[in-house]
DRENMARBA-263037 format. One record per residue (C-alpha): x, y, z; residue in one letter; residue number from 0. Coordinates in steps of 0.001 Angstrom, whole numbers, plus 500000, padded with zeros to 6 digits. Example, Ala and Ser with C-alpha at 12.3 -4.5 7.8 and 13.67 -1.06 7.14 Angstrom:
R     c1     c2     c3 residu num
R 512300 495500 507800      a   0
R 513670 498940 507140      s   1
***
This chain:
R     c1     c2     c3 residu num
R 332053 395425 399957      m   0
R 329289 393128 401241      f   1
R 330565 390295 399552      r   2
R 334163 390797 400738      l   3
R 332653 391066 404207      r   4
R 330825 387318 403492      g   5
R 334419 386213 402495      i   6
R 336363 387689 405486      s   7
R 333401 386036 408076      q   8
R 333193 382845 406306      l   9
R 337412 382473 405967      s  10
R 336980 383163 409831      w  11
R 334276 380766 411084      r  12
R 336385 377857 408807      a  13
R 339305 378842 410040      f  14
R 338379 378589 413791      q  15
R 336974 375180 413166      f  16
R 339508 373879 411676      r  17
R 340777 370493 413159      p  18
R 344167 370849 414456      l  19
R 347070 370034 412292      s  20
R 348444 366055 412470      c  21
R 351441 366749 413916      e  22
R 350374 369376 416695      s  23
R 347607 366819 417863      l  24
R 349917 364329 418388      i  25
R 352205 366579 420160      i  26
R 348970 367442 422207      q  27
R 348431 363535 423134      i  28
R 351953 363395 424368      r  29
R 351928 365736 426060      n  30
R 348697 364013 428074      c  31
R 349060 364047 431633      t  32
R 345911 360715 432037      d  33
R 343465 359310 429697      e  34
R 340589 361390 430608      e  35
R 342838 364270 428680      q  36
R 343465 361890 425980      v  37
R 339536 361003 425316      f  38
R 338823 364634 425529      q  39
R 341037 365656 422290      l  40
R 339719 362755 420351      l  41
R 336154 363669 421425      e  42
R 337232 366887 419673      r  43
R 338887 365423 416219      n  44
R 337206 362397 415879      t  45
R 336347 363041 412502      a  46
R 339624 363795 411408      t  47
R 341830 361771 413217      l  48
R 344714 360140 410525      s  49
R 346573 356775 411127      q  50
R 349351 358181 413230      q  51
R 346990 360021 415617      q  52
R 345254 356639 416041      v  53
R 348436 355237 416981      g  54
R 349623 357517 418940      c  55
R 346677 357494 420944      a  56
R 346512 353906 421870      f  57
R 350156 353871 422065      n  58
R 349995 356905 425408      v  59
R 346363 355220 426505      l  60
R 348906 351817 427550      w  61
R 352008 354010 428684      q  62
R 349817 355273 431475      f  63
R 348432 351715 432160      q  64
R 352267 350689 432056      k  65
R 353241 353325 434870      q  66
R 351143 352097 437283      k  67
R 351073 349127 439321      g  68
R 349167 345495 439408      n  69
R 346889 347050 441593      v  70
R 346227 350772 440206      e  71
R 345330 349306 436351      k  72
R 342172 350188 434855      n  73
R 342319 348628 431590      t  74
R 338584 347391 431771      e  75
R 337755 351064 432560      y  76
R 339862 352055 429517      v  77
R 338303 349447 427396      r  78
R 334600 350073 427817      n  79
R 334993 353872 427517      h  80
R 333009 355274 425091      p  81
R 335582 357312 422769      h  82
R 337680 354391 422864      f  83
R 335266 352431 421089      l  84
R 335049 355266 419209      t  85
R 338995 355372 418898      l  86
R 338498 351573 417927      c  87
R 335869 352150 414971      n  88
R 338071 354561 413414      v  89
R 341163 352710 413393      a  90
R 339371 349945 411908      t  91
R 338663 352670 409151      n  92
R 341850 353438 408819      h  93
R 343525 349751 408878      v  94
R 344840 349688 405195      q  95
R 346392 352975 405296      a  96
R 348566 352127 408555      m  97
R 351809 351899 407736      t  98
R 353200 348169 409093      d  99
R 355058 349700 411898      v 100
R 351563 351346 412970      t 101
R 349148 348281 411983      l 102
R 351213 346045 414362      v 103
R 351730 348467 417054      d 104
R 347782 349033 417220      v 105
R 347456 345600 416859      l 106
R 349854 345055 419841      y 107
R 348093 347663 422549      r 108
R 344617 346548 421302      v 109
R 345899 343366 422579      r 110
R 346950 344415 426171      q 111
R 343573 346324 426947      f 112
R 342362 342362 426279      a 113
R 340371 343480 423387      v 114
R 338605 340038 422126      e 115
R 339653 338583 419300      a 116
R 336279 338318 417291      h 117
R 336393 342620 417609      h 118
R 336225 343844 413883      p 119
R 339371 345820 414565      l 120
R 341268 343317 415779      v 121
R 340082 341091 412660      e 122
R 340933 343368 409827      a 123
R 344331 343998 411502      l 124
R 345285 340464 411660      v 125
R 343597 340112 408045      t 126
R 345799 343055 407088      e 127
R 349213 341603 408522      g 128
R 348634 338188 406711      w 129
R 348399 340231 403379      k 130
R 351435 341800 404228      r 131
R 353368 339222 405482      l 132
R 356284 338484 403384      e 133
R 357031 342112 403295      r 134
R 357489 342564 407326      f 135
R 360906 342871 408612      n 136
R 361884 340856 411357      m 137
R 361067 343296 414058      n 138
R 357149 343839 412805      v 139
R 356919 340119 412447      l 140
R 357909 339130 415791      s 141
R 355100 341636 417439      i 142
R 352713 340609 414916      f 143
R 353822 336777 415409      s 144
R 353206 337817 419226      n 145
R 349591 339135 419052      c 146
R 348663 335828 416953      l 147
R 349865 333568 420452      a 148
R 348303 335945 422387      d 149
R 345061 334939 420838      q 150
R 345984 331260 421094      n 151
R 346933 330936 417150      l 152
R 349830 328693 417475      y 153
R 348584 326066 415074      l 154
R 346708 328490 413064      s 155
R 348232 328491 408995      p 156
R 349045 331993 409326      l 157
R 351823 331104 412245      m 158
R 352653 328153 409506      g 159
R 353340 330800 407307      k 160
R 355601 333010 409687      i 161
R 357361 329795 411033      a 162
R 358190 329221 406757      d 163
R 359086 332865 406583      i 164
R 361493 332587 409236      v 165
R 363628 329623 408033      n 166
R 364044 331049 405212      r 167
R 365985 334084 406616      n 168
R 366807 332677 409559      l 169
R 370223 333126 408652      e 170
R 370261 337193 407575      t 171
R 368597 338185 411465      i 172
R 370774 339512 413345      q 173
R 368194 340628 416328      d 174
R 368001 338796 419218      l 175
R 365224 340120 420794      r 176
R 363334 339463 417551      a 177
R 364257 336210 417414      l 178
R 363508 334957 420657      s 179
R 359626 336498 420395      v 180
R 359468 334791 417159      l 181
R 361104 331396 418473      m 182
R 358648 331553 421042      v 183
R 355119 331878 418889      s 184
R 356321 329097 416308      i 185
R 357670 326244 419084      s 186
R 354254 324336 418598      s 187
R 355577 323951 414919      l 188
R 359289 323407 414528      i 189
R 360806 320054 413002      s 190
R 363748 318940 415323      h 191
R 366257 320285 412381      c 192
R 364643 323479 412656      f 193
R 364920 323665 416457      q 194
R 368574 323151 416298      e 195
R 369541 325665 413672      r 196
R 367271 327973 415716      l 197
R 369031 327003 418985      l 198
R 372465 327812 416756      n 199
R 371429 331182 415658      k 200
R 370439 332042 419100      t 201
R 373974 331021 420327      e 202
R 375704 333056 417606      l 203
R 373696 335952 418773      l 204
R 373632 335956 422438      f 205
R 377054 338000 423048      d 206
R 374931 340943 421350      t 207
R 374069 344178 423213      v 208
R 370623 342440 423100      e 209
R 371276 339048 424579      s 210
R 372274 341483 427941      s 211
R 368403 342021 428164      k 212
R 366304 340209 431226      v 213
R 363350 339507 428775      n 214
R 364868 338273 425504      t 215
R 366818 335685 428009      a 216
R 363169 335003 429302      r 217
R 361981 334607 426407      r 218
R 364779 332047 425619      i 219
R 364361 329488 428536      v 220
R 360443 329987 427783      l 221
R 361235 328416 424053      f 222
R 363188 325976 425631      l 223
R 360424 324617 427848      r 224
R 358185 325025 424742      n 225
R 360017 322085 423018      v 226
R 360960 320676 426135      r 227
R 364412 320808 425956      y 228
R 367340 321312 428683      s 229
R 369792 322699 426815      y 230
R 372539 323869 429028      y 231
R 374801 325966 427238      p 232
R 371850 328270 426758      l 233
R 370223 327658 430236      l 234
R 373848 328982 431801      e 235
R 374120 332097 429839      r 236
R 370434 332864 430436      c 237
R 371080 332065 434144      n 238
R 374195 334267 434494      k 239
R 372179 337507 432298      v 240
R 369112 336784 435691      f 241
R 371943 336563 438124      i 242
R 373330 339700 437230      s 243
R 370511 341616 436744      d 244
R 368729 340504 439445      m 245
R 368487 343916 441410      s 246
R 366787 344935 438830      h 247
R 364227 341906 438708      l 248
R 360604 342389 440172      d 249
R 358257 339442 441801      l 250
R 356340 338723 438860      e 251
R 360112 337740 437031      s 252
R 361570 335955 439692      i 253
R 358079 333447 439897      s 254
R 357957 333219 436234      k 255
R 362380 332168 435968      i 256
R 361533 329910 439054      f 257
R 358706 328120 437530      s 258
R 360707 328029 433963      l 259
R 363382 326594 435704      y 260
R 361145 323697 437544      q 261
R 359551 322927 434626      s 262
R 363070 322192 432525      l 263
R 364320 320543 436091      q 264
R 367161 322923 435870      f 265
R 368593 324078 439110      y 266
R 371203 326726 440184      s 267
R 372190 327315 443400      f 268
R 373624 330458 442273      e 269
R 370230 331921 441061      f 270
R 368644 330205 444426      v 271
R 370896 332374 446484      e 272
R 370782 335840 445316      v 273
R 366702 335094 444258      a 274
R 366312 334641 447917      r 275
R 368091 337754 449092      r 276
R 366519 339571 446705      r 277
R 363045 338349 447564      l 278
R 363566 338952 451088      a 279
R 364064 342357 450782      e 280
R 360491 342507 448920      m 281
R 358780 341338 452429      i 282
R 358273 344803 453806      p 283
R 357114 346545 450859      s 284
R 354866 343656 449273      t 285
R 351452 344658 451417      a 286
R 348841 343438 448846      h 287
R 347191 339842 449120      h 288
R 347921 338943 445554      s 289
R 351314 339886 445480      s 290
R 352155 338045 449076      f 291
R 351057 334958 447240      a 292
R 353076 335027 444830      k 293
R 355989 335803 447130      l 294
R 354829 333477 449560      f 295
R 355300 330602 447184      a 296
R 358501 331475 445298      s 297
R 360223 332681 448722      l 298
R 358878 329704 451225      g 299
R 360145 326822 450161      p 300
R 363866 327865 449881      m 301
R 363624 330678 453179      a 302
R 365582 330019 456810      g 303
R 363436 329168 459694      p 304
R 362890 333011 460543      e 305
R 361593 334165 457290      i 306
R 359593 330868 457275      k 307
R 357781 331990 460438      k 308
R 356918 335564 459332      q 309
R 355830 334667 456224      l 310
R 353499 332499 457660      k 311
R 352410 334666 460302      s 312
R 351840 336874 457227      t 313
R 350283 334769 455103      m 314
R 347912 333877 458453      l 315
R 346058 337615 458110      l 316
R 345497 337834 454609      m 317
R 344188 334300 454016      s 318
R 340324 335396 454217      e 319
R 341322 337856 451103      e 320
R 343028 335069 449159      l 321
R 341249 334554 445550      t 322
R 340893 330511 444899      s 323
R 344048 330955 442398      q 324
R 345873 332410 445325      e 325
R 345064 329712 447556      a 326
R 345852 327523 445500      l 327
R 349237 329039 445022      t 328
R 349713 329152 448516      v 329
R 348712 325327 449329      m 330
R 351442 324117 446852      g 331
R 353793 326105 448347      a 332
R 353426 325118 452004      m 333
R 353429 321246 450358      e 334
R 357000 321927 449482      l 335
R 357741 323570 453101      m 336
R 356541 320486 454636      e 337
R 354169 322768 456236      s 338
R 352805 321783 460035      r 339
R 351244 324999 460795      n 340
R 347213 323164 461147      a 341
R 346158 326585 461582      h 342
R 346922 328109 457893      l 343
R 346402 324782 456581      i 344
R 342980 324748 457928      k 345
R 342700 328508 456995      k 346
R 343778 328373 453140      i 347
R 341831 324786 453012      v 348
R 338530 326515 453638      s 349
R 338970 328730 450896      v 350
R 339876 326267 448730      l 351
R 336518 324416 449703      h 352
R 335299 327252 449116      k 353
R 336099 327294 445744      h 354
R 336853 323699 445054      l 355
R 333751 323567 441601      d 356
R 335475 326422 439952      s 357
R 339207 324568 439574      y 358
R 340161 322419 436436      r 359
R 340971 318867 436712      s 360
R 345119 319374 437225      i 361
R 344073 321684 439670      e 362
R 341835 319352 441931      l 363
R 344940 316688 441640      l 364
R 347466 319017 443106      r 365
R 345001 319934 445393      i 366
R 344661 316430 446763      t 367
R 348230 315424 446510      q 368
R 348859 318445 448633      a 369
R 346166 317563 451516      l 370
R 347633 313964 451716      i 371
R 351610 315643 451516      v 372
R 350163 317834 454914      l 373
R 348364 315333 456691      h 374
R 345125 317273 456454      f 375
R 341543 315410 457478      q 376
R 338500 316409 456800      s 377
R 335837 313868 455892      k 378
R 333222 316015 454162      e 379
R 336224 317840 452222      l 380
R 336793 314546 450642      f 381
R 333515 313198 450165      v 382
R 333191 316975 448169      k 383
R 335779 316186 446468      l 384
R 335603 312485 445522      r 385
R 332029 313915 444510      e 386
R 333122 316473 441585      l 387
R 336364 313975 440875      l 388
R 333772 311137 439633      l 389
R 331520 313619 438123      s 390
R 333852 314825 435905      r 391
R 334902 311103 435084      l 392
R 331508 310300 434093      e 393
R 331664 313208 431602      t 394
R 334828 313665 429853      t 395
R 336419 312002 426809      v 396
R 340014 313300 427116      i 397
R 342709 310945 427804      p 398
R 344994 313153 429980      s 399
R 341632 314305 431621      e 400
R 340946 310922 432937      i 401
R 344342 310227 433895      s 402
R 344499 313102 435982      i 403
R 340629 312574 437496      l 404
R 341532 308585 438136      v 405
R 345267 309833 439878      s 406
R 343903 311690 442260      a 407
R 340680 309485 443358      l 408
R 343326 306824 443851      s 409
R 344771 309314 446599      m 410
R 341721 310050 448386      l 411
R 340857 308081 451867      p 412
R 338018 306658 451007      l 413
R 336684 303702 448990      p 414
R 336420 305025 445330      h 415
R 336917 302228 443293      f 416
R 333834 301685 440898      n 417
R 332402 300452 437549      e 418
R 332939 303880 436624      t 419
R 336600 303939 436559      v 420
R 336612 300808 435218      v 421
R 334313 301650 432162      s 422
R 335954 305037 431539      r 423
R 339811 303585 431945      i 424
R 339152 300871 429280      e 425
R 336690 302791 426932      a 426
R 340106 305435 426982      v 427
R 343354 303174 426766      i 428
R 343993 302946 423227      p 429
R 344160 306504 423046      q 430
R 346561 307188 425834      c 431
R 349880 307826 424876      d 432
R 352818 307211 427710      f 433
R 352612 309615 429531      r 434
R 349012 308588 430432      e 435
R 349128 304677 430655      l 436
R 352019 305160 432949      s 437
R 349701 307083 435105      e 438
R 346536 304914 434883      l 439
R 349380 302081 436042      v 440
R 350410 304309 439117      a 441
R 346854 304181 440004      s 442
R 345528 301074 439619      l 443
R 348844 300000 441310      l 444
R 348350 302059 444526      r 445
R 344714 300853 445255      w 446
R 345857 297437 445073      i 447
R 348508 298019 447516      q 448
R 346989 300577 449587      n 449
R 343052 299115 449702      d 450
R 342732 296120 452090      h 451
R 338977 296150 451794      l 452
R 338151 295271 448322      y 453
R 336158 291681 447009      l 454
R 338636 289570 445151      a 455
R 336141 290355 442129      s 456
R 337339 294152 442612      t 457
R 340985 293126 442559      t 458
R 340255 291398 439364      r 459
R 339203 293795 437348      k 460
R 342157 296118 438514      q 461
R 344837 293641 437219      l 462
R 343067 292533 434152      h 463
R 342772 296353 433532      l 464
R 346421 296530 434073      l 465
R 347008 293461 431492      q 466
R 345219 296020 429340      k 467
R 347739 298880 429782      l 468
R 350393 296563 429380      d 469
R 349245 295527 426128      h 470
R 349094 298888 425064      w 471
R 352366 299890 426179      g 472
R 354170 297451 424573      r 473
R 352158 298088 421423      h 474
R 353322 301838 421935      q 475
R 357286 300173 422237      l 476
R 356919 298821 419071      q 477
R 355451 301379 417080      q 478
R 358454 304114 417720      s 479
R 359815 304910 414118      s 480
R 363129 306810 415918      s 481
R 364775 307701 419421      l 482
R 363407 310809 419817      d 483
R 359980 309574 419685      l 484
R 360508 306695 421976      l 485
R 362601 309025 424863      w 486
R 359278 311131 424622      e 487
R 357201 308284 425713      g 488
R 359948 306664 428025      l 489
R 360507 309222 429743      k 490
R 357150 309834 430898      s 491
R 357413 306089 432964      l 492
R 356586 305948 436662      k 493
R 358534 303450 438737      r 494
R 355470 301445 439522      e 495
R 355169 300600 435814      w 496
R 359282 299843 435749      l 497
R 358466 295558 435949      q 498
R 361070 293275 434316      e 499
R 358791 292355 431722      t 500
R 357879 295684 430663      f 501
R 361628 297087 431261      v 502
R 362696 294263 429060      e 503
R 360735 295453 425896      d 504
R 361712 298882 426863      s 505
R 365520 298462 427116      v 506
R 364909 296465 424060      a 507
R 363280 299021 422164      a 508
R 366271 301395 422921      l 509
R 368961 299173 421896      q 510
R 366748 298807 418204      r 511
R 367986 302253 417784      f 512
R 371372 302738 419931      v 513
R 373385 303940 416690      d 514
R 371370 306633 417213      k 515
R 373008 307504 420902      i 516
R 375008 310737 420469      d 517
R 375979 313680 422903      h 518
R 372412 315363 422862      t 519
R 370524 311815 424588      n 520
R 373354 309795 426083      a 521
R 372760 311300 429684      a 522
R 368592 310548 428771      k 523
R 369663 307351 427600      i 524
R 371907 306437 430944      a 525
R 369005 308648 433520      t 526
R 366436 305421 432247      f 527
R 368604 302991 432875      l 528
R 369781 303957 436204      t 529
R 366062 304889 437065      k 530
R 364596 300939 435831      s 531
R 368061 299383 437261      n 532
R 368358 297560 433874      y 533
R 372049 296609 433039      l 534
R 372225 296738 429354      s 535
R 375889 296455 428472      t 536
R 375386 297432 425064      e 537
R 373808 300515 425858      l 538
R 375978 301626 428391      l 539
R 379782 300763 426553      d 540
R 377413 302652 423511      k 541
R 377402 305929 425823      i 542
R 380946 305086 427078      a 543
R 382136 305083 423624      s 544
R 380167 308432 422503      v 545
R 381505 310099 426186      v 546
R 385078 309376 424947      v 547
R 384484 310757 421329      q 548
R 382751 313156 421813      q 549
R 383624 314770 424945      t 550
R 383903 318222 424439      e 551
R 380587 318151 423098      k 552
R 378768 317073 426359      i 553
R 377974 319530 428934      h 554
R 379504 318939 432233      p 555
R 375595 319042 433332      f 556
R 375135 315853 432202      s 557
R 378071 313946 433475      i 558
R 376243 313283 436607      l 559
R 373551 311648 435091      a 560
R 375477 309854 432471      i 561
R 378375 308727 435655      i 562
R 375176 307680 437809      l 563
R 374441 303971 435640      p 564
R 377808 302801 435845      f 565
R 378119 303850 439353      s 566
R 374598 302159 440453      v 567
R 374448 299353 438507      l 568
R 378497 298090 439337      n 569
R 379175 298228 435510      y 570
R 382788 299166 434333      d 571
R 382559 299501 430289      p 572
R 385710 297886 428079      p 573
R 387194 301393 427566      q 574
R 386853 301942 431658      k 575
R 389818 304268 431767      d 576
R 389144 306680 429170      e 577
R 385918 306904 430060      f 578
R 385897 307716 433604      f 579
R 388829 310074 432942      g 580
R 386521 312053 430234      a 581
R 383752 312186 432803      c 582
R 386778 313505 435229      i 583
R 387892 315904 433501      q 584
R 384496 317172 431892      r 585
R 383295 317784 435470      f 586
R 386768 319263 436371      n 587
R 386477 322124 433595      s 588
R 383386 323816 435534      y 589
R 384000 323171 439237      l 590
R 383038 326745 439297      g 591
R 379578 326883 437945      a 592
R 378554 323339 439546      l 593
R 376372 323907 443043      d 594
R 377864 322102 446179      p 595
R 375324 319128 446346      g 596
R 376279 317594 442701      t 597
R 380141 317682 444084      f 598
R 379181 315060 446529      v 599
R 377317 312996 444692      f 600
R 379590 313096 441845      f 601
R 382310 311682 444121      g 602
R 380389 309327 445872      f 603
R 379315 307723 442719      s 604
R 383275 307509 441742      l 605
R 384210 306312 444895      a 606
R 381442 302871 444431      s 607
R 383781 302906 440954      l 608
R 386191 302929 443278      e 609
R 387781 306166 441791      y 610
R 389142 308528 443837      f 611
R 390344 312038 442016      p 612
R 392335 313911 444532      k 613
R 392016 317139 443160      d 614
R 388267 316865 443431      l 615
R 388218 315152 446932      l 616
R 389998 318047 448339      k 617
R 387871 320593 446764      k 618
R 385008 318422 448736      i 619
R 386937 317963 452320      f 620
R 387675 321431 452837      n 621
R 386215 323601 455196      i 622
R 385037 326695 452646      e 623
R 382937 323841 450528      f 624
R 381464 322790 453636      l 625
R 380606 326120 455074      a 626
R 378724 326602 451369      r 627
R 377426 323180 451073      l 628
R 375886 324049 454522      d 629
R 373847 326990 452947      s 630
R 372581 325080 450157      q 631
R 370977 322264 452300      l 632
R 368931 325225 454634      e 633
R 367126 325365 451197      i 634
R 366621 321715 449667      l 635
R 363633 320080 450336      p 636
R 364268 318366 454040      s 637
R 364640 314933 452076      t 638
R 366654 315765 449134      l 639
R 368941 317561 452106      s 640
R 369002 314394 454070      a 641
R 370244 312275 451399      r 642
R 373193 315031 450049      v 643
R 374122 314808 454233      q 644
R 374505 310882 454074      f 645
R 376407 310829 450648      r 646
R 378636 313269 452186      l 647
R 379349 310461 455119      m 648
R 379300 307626 452993      e 649
R 382089 309448 450922      l 650
R 383955 310037 453822      n 651
R 384134 306887 455075      r 652
R 385323 305604 451779      a 653
R 387891 308238 451467      v 654
R 389280 307186 454831      r 655
R 389083 303518 453989      l 656
R 390203 303190 450960      e 657
R 392813 306629 450417      c 658
R 394181 306959 453998      p 659
R 397281 308410 452096      e 660
R 394886 311422 451426      f 661
R 395207 312047 454746      q 662
R 391283 312908 454491      v 663
R 390120 313861 458121      p 664
R 386928 312747 460347      w 665
R 384328 315504 459306      f 666
R 381514 312908 459980      h 667
R 382964 310983 463429      d 668
R 379511 309066 464831      r 669
R 378995 308185 461394      f 670
R 381649 307201 460072      c 671
R 382963 305139 462811      q 672
R 380065 303131 463126      q 673
R 379958 299422 461802      q 674
R 377440 298580 458327      y 675
R 374977 296963 459522      n 676
R 375079 293276 459178      k 677
R 372926 290712 459459      d 678
R 374956 288230 461620      f 679
R 378931 287992 462867      e 680
R 381105 285685 464307      c 681
R 384715 284865 464863      i 682
R 386747 281988 463356      l 683
R 389940 280841 465115      d 684
R 392378 278800 462791      k 685
R 390418 275529 463182      q 686
R 387425 277433 461773      k 687
R 385737 277078 465020      t 688
R 383401 280020 466566      p 689
R 385196 281871 468988      v 690
R 383316 283171 472201      p 691
R 383750 286984 472407      y 692
R 383995 287610 475570      g 693
R 386958 285107 476149      s 694
R 388956 288077 474117      h 695
R 387494 291339 474936      s 696
R 386338 291796 471613      i 697
R 382694 292982 471631      a 698
R 380082 292732 468608      p 699
R 380755 295542 465741      g 700
R 383927 297215 466780      k 701
R 386556 297487 464313      s 702
R 389660 295800 464449      l 703
R 393635 297771 463866      g 704
R 391833 300775 462478      i 705
R 392158 303958 463910      y 706
R 388970 306495 463552      w 707
R 391100 309704 464727      e 708
R 394730 310498 463006      s 709
R 397284 310366 466046      n 710
R 395715 308200 468452      t 711
R 397073 305915 470672      s 712
R 395121 303342 472382      r 713
R 395284 299479 472934      d 714
R 393042 298064 470738      e 715
R 390798 294437 470752      p 716
R 393342 292164 468531      t 717
R 391909 288902 467178      l 718
R 393391 285399 468336      p 719
R 396214 284169 465740      p 720
R 395221 283132 462407      e 721
R 391650 283577 463443      a 722
R 389197 285675 461417      e 723
R 386179 287845 461989      r 724
R 382789 286813 459829      i 725
R 380114 288939 458112      a 726
R 376793 287699 457463      v 727
R 374454 289631 455102      e 728
R 371548 288651 453508      f 729
R 370788 290775 450166      l 730
R 367268 291373 448815      d 731
R 366344 292319 445161      g 732
R 367434 296004 445990      k 733
R 371238 294986 445638      a 734
R 370782 293181 442544      f 735
R 370298 294769 438663      c 736
R 366294 294216 437766      s 737
R 367599 291900 434710      n 738
R 370743 289760 436078      i 739
R 372337 288848 439691      p 740
R 374771 291367 439135      h 741
R 375447 292949 442808      l 742
R 375234 296852 442505      k 743
R 377459 299245 443616      g 744
R 376817 299788 446798      q 745
R 376145 296392 447824      s 746
R 379697 295883 445958      a 747
R 381155 299034 448308      m 748
R 379850 297693 451488      k 749
R 381596 294066 451088      k 750
R 384723 296292 450428      r 751
R 384779 298370 453027      h 752
R 383886 295286 455164      l 753
R 386551 293388 453676      e 754
R 389567 296347 454693      i 755
R 387830 296287 458094      l 756
R 389161 293087 459144      g 757
R 386036 290963 457709      y 758
R 385467 287636 455478      r 759
R 382543 288994 454114      v 760
R 379693 285869 453621      v 761
R 377215 287372 451437      q 762
R 373802 285134 451158      v 763
R 371555 286090 447585      p 764
R 367821 286200 447911      y 765
R 367458 284065 444552      f 766
R 369723 281336 446379      e 767
R 368077 281732 450009      w 768
R 364679 281350 448634      n 769
R 365506 278733 446030      s 770
R 363587 275466 446237      m 771
R 366939 274199 447126      a 772
R 366806 275687 450525      l 773
R 362854 275360 451229      s 774
R 363753 273540 454115      t 775
R 364966 274638 457529      k 776
R 367850 271763 457272      d 777
R 369205 272830 453963      a 778
R 369412 276336 455007      r 779
R 371491 275361 457930      m 780
R 373833 273360 455833      g 781
R 373781 275961 453455      y 782
R 374566 278932 455860      l 783
R 377184 276231 457492      r 784
R 378812 275725 454543      e 785
R 379556 279287 453245      r 786
R 380395 280503 456786      i 787
R 382593 278020 458229      f 788
R 383580 276293 454510      g 789
R 384474 272269 454143      a 790
R 386971 272121 457043      a 791
R 385057 272003 459703      n 792
R 381535 270462 458839      p 793
R 380259 269439 462332      n 794
R 380111 273096 463260      c 795
R 376954 273922 464512      s 796
R 374889 277504 465371      f 797
R 371241 278051 466815      h 798
R 369373 279073 463714      f 799
R 365816 280824 464290      k 800
***
């Protein structure tokens, strides 16, 4: 009896203290309403936690964080909680028993709580994951790769192994979400061929259900940013996803998309329109300074006057609460907004000044640029900034950082070129790539042009450095072994370095790879030729041939860049009709997707080449189109907005003068009716003798026989019989190509229009006017007399000053 009673008591004691079963504990963990309840359950069951329960606990703890806003999140509190540390220790002991899904899920959650990479649990999970790589399915592999990327292991052997697995199994992958994560993770390790395969696979999978997810589209754009490739077919499709889901996008997502688009130099007017409305809706609910700084940076540069005023007023109230990074973000936005709010600028600068020592070198460059653009003056700040830049320049050995620091120093309105700058530049030149060499050249030229107080010896040092930079630039041109590598260097060249001799070497290098030009790089090469003002008929003919042969492979977004050098440099390729026809056809296929400003630039480029497609012009000079253009001009930077308006007015005048049968109305009367600027004009009678304007009631600059308004009848001044009006124009170097005396597009168009307006145009090129043959006043007088009056009246004279 006593033996039975003892057995009974022992059984009850065991039953009373028996831990919960695996399933019941998981259910209780999932039913918890906060972190403390989870920790209490873990405390009571620490000794018997299974790998499934550990995984469930990490997952639930993170779900609580996801439900909170950025301000309410308490990841640091959870990470440092004693029971969280205990949970990590238990998980470390269960790593080998975990399933693949649980192992990767725990690693992902632990990293979300910012547990250090050297923590024993993280190390154990990564090591075990490495052993299982080959058996991971693509979804698990993608999450694992994301965890490695979060630890900045982009270039590790482990990431290389993942890239190899993706390469071998790419054809079997059907999950775009998993593929997009993997693409971002391995983007630093892939070859050009592998990159093309990934893009092709992404396009095939894009119509699946997963592609509608904003995060998937954002990762695809992030991949394109990482590989520095503006692949328009995918960018356009991702852009449509963002636009369709705009109502569900938060401030963080919109800010990231804008940043990615800026890096890729991709512009979507439709996205900007809907994003601007969405961001404006967030203003009343954005009360915290961190969120408002982000909203200010995203919305400010494209907002209308009233919203800009509201943003600035609110930011003024929050300015003292801003952190160093938030102040930097706001300063960058104010630079883009071209703000002249002196009070707000002073407030933000005071925050920057306070944290100046904490900024990275690239951030100091951004601060310097913003201060100059905003015309902010503070000797105390500039002195401190200069001292900080010089101290870092003395210690750093990284070429990219040295080029950044030198660039910032060259912008400061204080004497700053000294031996430290010289020695640091000289030491690093052989290690610099094209981008860094270009930055250094631009900085030195800025010093030479802007500083007038230096001794001749200082200037000689700058010129000596320029020669060294030029030498190493040419050396890198000669070392380029492929068109892709060559383009990586040339695309970063600044205009300051595009001198005549260096441009010739650059174009010669491109011509070595002329057979490699195809639909993927034609627009890039065209962009370089436009920027350099160099007329290379070999390269332009090849670009035209590629367009004619591969029209359908060229995205319409690239057409403007392709046609621009032909317009700017005034060049017609041998197959000009086929080429320009293909460009117009491809452009017309995307009329609904292109922004109004692109239409204007494209129309003007064609007009300068004497091409006037009627359907395109009718679309541009339409009240609805112009109203849409006005809405775009509101959100463009002032410089670009003014440029678009000027091109539209020039196009309007060109169409009216050259294609009056189109009956396009004058949308800009005051501009279009005013004459082109002329250096000198006169009227000659039939004997080539000058005629006084007053004798025939003709005013200088008044056009003859051109009725600017339709259905107008009025008495216009007329020339005497057989008389002619002469326009003399002196042409400087900007009117010609950089390598040959070939008249550029705009000067040729101006001559054409003046002739339509009744002038005989005499253009005087700078290389003739400044030649040794015309070095005296008498020689120049004789030259002008012959050009204006001709051999028929050699005795005619005029006053020349």
